[in-house]
N, C-alpha and C positions, 0 to 999 in steps of 0.2 A: 538381410542378405541382398546384395546388389549383384546381378548377373548381367554381363554384356558379352555376348558370344561365348567364348570359352574362358572368359575371365570372371573371377568372383572376388568380392570383398565381403567380409563378415563384420557386422557392426553391433555394438552394444550402445543403447541410448537410455539415459536417465536424466534426473533433474540437474546434474552437473554438466550435461552435454554428452557428445558422442565419443566413443573409443572404437577404432577400427583397425583391421589388419591391413597389410600391404596387399597389392593385387596378387591373387593366386591364379596361376595359369593351369587349367585343368589338364592340359596336354603335358605338363611337367609331372613326372612321377612323384617327386617330393611334395610339390604343391598339392597334387591330387590326394596324397596320403593325409596331409594336414586337413584338407577339406573333408574327407571321409571321417576322420577322427572327430572333427568339430560337429558334424551332423549327427554322428552317433552319440556324442556327449549330450547334445541338446535333446535328442530324442529320448534318452534314458534319464534325463535330469528330473529331480523332484521339484515340486512347486517352490520349496525353499531355495534350491539351487538356482532357480530361474528368477529369484528376487521377490517372491511373494512374502509379505510381511505377516508373521504369525500372530501379531497383535490384532489383526482383523480376521474375523471368522463368522460363520453362520451357526445358529443354534440348532439347525436340522439339515440333513443332506439335501432336502428339496424345499428350500424356503419359499413361503407364499409370495414374498416380494423380494426377488433376487437383488434389487438395488439396495435393500436394507441389509445392514450387517451389524455385528457387535464389535466393539473395539475395547481392548483392555489397556487402560492408561495407567502406568505406574506414576504415582505422585512424586513431584520433585519439590514440594513445599516443605521447608524445614520447620515450619511453625506447628506442625501436628497432623495434617491430613495425610495419613500414612498410605492409603490406597492398597493395592491397585483398585481403580474404579472401572466398572464395566458399563459402557454406554451403548445404546442402540442408535445408530446413525441412519437417517433417511437421506441418502445421497440423491434420490430422484427429484427432490424439491429443495435444492440449495437456496439459502437466502442470498448468497453471492458467490461467484467463482471467477477466478482470473485464468482464462485459458492461455496457456503458453507451453512451448516445447521444452523449455529449460527454465531454471530459476525457482522461485518460491512456489508457484502453482497454488496460491492460497484459495482455500474453499471455506465458506462459512455455512454451517449445516445445522439443522435442528436435531437435537438429541434428547433422549430420555434416559434416566439412570435406572438400571435394573435394581429391583428391591426398593424403589422409591414409591410408596403408596400414593403419593400425590399426583403422579404422572405429569409433573411439571415439565414443560418443554424448555430446555436450556439451549444455549447457543455454543457450538463448538467451532473453533478456528483451527484448521490444519494447514501447516505451511512448512515447506522444506527450506529452513533458514540456514545460512552459513554457520557452521559450528564454531567459528572463531568469534562470532558476535555474541554479546551478552543476550541471554534469553529474554524474550519479550515479557514473559511472566515475572522474571526477576526484576525488570524495570518497574513493572506495576507494583511489586512489593516494596521497592525502594521509594516509590511515590507516596506510599503511606496513605494518609487520610485526605488527600486532595480530592475535593468535590469535582464531579464532572468527568470521572474516568469509569470504565466498566468495572463491575464487581466480579472478581475472579473466584470461581468456586474451587477449582483445582486445575493443575496443569502437569504436563509430563512429557518426556521424550520417548518416542516410539522406536526409533532406530536411526542409524547413520549409514550413508552410502558406503563408507570405507569398510564397514563390517559385513557387507554383502557382496554381490557379484562384482561391483566396481573395484572394491578393495583387492579382490583376488586377481582381477585383470591388471590393475595398476602395478601389482607386485612383479608382474612378468615384463613390464616395459623397461627399456634401457634408460629412459629419461624420466626424471621425477620433478625437475624444477619447474617445467612449464605446465604442469597439470593444474586444473582448477581446484580450488579449495573444497574441502569436505562439506557436506550438507547433512543436517539432522532434521528428521520429521518431528516437529513439536506440536503439541496439542494444548489448547487453552479452552476450558469450558467456562462460559460466562453465564451469569444469572438471568439476564434479560436480553431480548432483542431490541435493537435501536433502529430508528428510521433515518434514512439518508436525507441530507439537506435538499437534494434536488427534488424532493417530494413537495416542495413549496412552490407557490406561484404568486407573483406580485399583484395580479389583478383579482385575486380571490376565487378564480374559477378552477375547478379540479383539473389536474393533469390526467390524461387518460389512464395511465397505469401506476399512479403513485397516490398515496394517501396524503391529503393536504393537512398540514399541521400549523401552517402560518400563512396569512394573507396580507398583513399590513406591513408596509416598509418600516414603520417606527419599531415594530417588534423585531424586525430583522436587524436593525441597528443594535438593539439590546442583546440579541443573540451574538452578533459579531463581537461586541465587547466581552461577552462571557467566554467565547472560544479563545480570544487572545489572552484573557486573564488566566484561564486554565493552563494554557501553554506557558505563560510566564511562571506560574506556580511550579510547574515541572522543571523549568529551567533553573529556578532558584534551588531546586533539590539536585541539581547537577545533571539533568536529563534534557537534551535538546532533541526535539521531535524529528526534524529534517525531512518530513514527507507530508507537508501540508498541501492538501488538495480537496476538492469537493467530496471525495469518497471517504474522507477521514474526519469530517466535522458532521456531527449528528445530534439528534435529540431523542429523548426517551419517549416511547409511545404513550399515549394517554391524552386526556384533556389538558389543553394548555391553559394555565392560570396566568393571566397577564401580570398579576402582582408577584408571582414567583417564577417569572420567566428565566431568571439567571440559573435557577436550580435545575432547569431542564437541559441546558447545553451539555454536550458530550464531545470529548476529543478521544478518538480511538486510534489503534494501530501504532504501537511503539516498535514495530518490527525493524524499522530502519533507523531507530533513534540511537544516539550515542549516549552512553552512561558516563558517570564520573571517571571511570577507568578505561573508557573505550572511545576516545576521540580519534577516529580513524580517518576523518576528513571525508570529502565527497568522492565516492567511487562510482563513475558513470555506469559501469557494467551492472551495478546492483540497483539501478533505478529503472522501473518499468516505463520505458520511453512512451509506450502507447497511451499512458494516462498522465503520469506525473510531470513529464517534461514541460508541457505548456504552462505550468504553475511555478517553475523554477525561477529564482532570481536571475536577472539578466547576466551578471558576470559569471554565474555558474553555468548558464546555458552557453555563453560565449566560449568558455573553456571546457566544453563538455568532454573533450578527448584526453584531458589530463587531470589527475586528482588535485584538489586544492582544499584548504580548510573550509568547512561548512560553518558559517558564523550565525549568531543569533539574528542579526539583521536580515540574513537570507530567508529565514523562516517568516519574519515580518513581511518581507516582500512577497513571499508565497501566499500569505494571508491576503495581501492587497490584490494579487491577480485572481485569487479564488473568489473573493467578495465581488470583484468587478465582473468576473465571468458569470457568477450566479445572477447578479443584478441584471446584466444585459440580456442574459438568456431568459430569465423569468419574464422580463418586460418585452421580450421579442424585439429587441432594438437592433436595427441595421442602419448602416450609414454608407452611402455610395456603394451599395451592393455588398458590403462586407459586414460580418458579425464577429462575435467573439470566437466562433468556431475556427477562424483563420489561425488561431494560436495552436490548433491541434492538427493542422493539415500541412503536409510536406516534410522536408528534411529539418534537422535541428537548426541549420543555418537559416532556412526560410522562416521558421517559427521565431527565431531570435530577431531577424530583421523586422518581422511584423510587429512584435512586441516593442522593439526599440523605437520604431516609427510612431507607435501609439504613445509611448511615454515621453520621448525626447524630441520628437519632431512635430509637436502640436497636433498629433493625430487624435488626441482625446477630446479636443474641444467640440468637434462635430458630434461625437458619440454622446457626450454629456448634454448637448443641446437636444438631441433626439430623445434622450432618456427623460429630460424635463417634461417633454410633451406626453410621455406615457401616462396611462391612467391605472390606478388612482394617483392623486397628487403625491409626489415623493420628494419634495424639495430638500428636506433635511437629509435624506439619504444621498441625493445627488451632491449636495454641498459637502458631505463627509467624504465621498469618493473623490471629489475635486481636490479637497485638501490633502488627501492621501497621495493623489497623483502628483500634486505640486511638491509634496515632501520627498517622494522618491525621485522625481525629476531633479530637484536641487541636490539630493544626495549623490546621484550618479554623476552629475556635473562636477561636484566637489571631488569625487574619486578620480576623475580625469585630471584634476588639478593637483593630485597628490595628497588628498586628505586622508586622515586616519581610516583604515579599512574596517575597523571594528564597528564604528557608528557612522561612517561616511561624513566625517566632519561634524558629528553630533546632530546631523539631520535625521537619521533613521534610528530612532530609539523607541522603546516601549512607551515612554511618557508622551512623546509627540504623536505616536500612533493613537493612543487612547484619547488624547485631546481632539484629534481629527474626527474620531468616531462620536464625539459628543453631539454632533448634528448641528 
């Protein structure tokens, strides 16, 4: 409720954004009657009327830990897990959460399953995804036996906005075409927790708040090749990831075996992926600008205000920016007072100009020179990044000259990318 003098606006807000009334003037009899009716309706509404999801509940009227609750998840797995499953969620200690006023609002939480004598701690992902998009769990099922993806225990849909308060409000509106699309709260329960890649450090010293799983640049090169290979295997099954960034490349916790390093690489979060029947192109409003934008391909970032097809080479370029950002950040490299953080600061245009200058205006030479001086010695890693930088520089210049957009004149390909990572 927004009150200014004798004027009032009533607003409903959820993951699809706000819906509001016109200005109600309390001095007007008709408007005052509408206002009183609305206040009375809100005051007498049940928790369900106000949008509370009955899938979430406490097992006692006075729970010992108010932030813990139970959630009933109906299974959508056609292969046999009938459900529903009841999981206890500890929301007070999330593994990860994306704070936002609208959109997916993804939370990664520890859960245990009621009736499970092992008390194993699983990982639940809750996200308000666009209902028009192929469910993430379905894409994992289509991926089949590809190594390097999370193992899904079960998944399900908890509710849609259109079946709640928003749906009833939208039915009253005279316009329907300009309304945002419906969203559905989807839950995925995974077997294990994974560690983010930014827990690594190039010099082998622990980061203050992250577990160190890797310290040698040579191992990082192996992991890079593994992440790109997992991505390629998905693509060959008709699934393009489309959201490559440091938050979505991980590895499994546990002791790292140098001889089996490839088996530890993990690629997560198919929420924004396009499946075989879901090539909807790049939709700027569905990309979390606060994080993913610095790792977008240059031509996607340049045309951020209008949709265009998201191609395989765009994900390869996102890998390049991600690997470069990680390496420069781990090595604490700055040049002329600038660091990789400049790709995350400012407007989309400022970020685009900073990245373009780095790639196309010889801005990378000084950075690589500084990186070569970093300890321990990482010449193979620097050489690989140099080759990738040259590959994307040549590809973008070819695009300006009218080259094929799919591979940028055959410069930006999986084969060339993997050759560059050979060190």
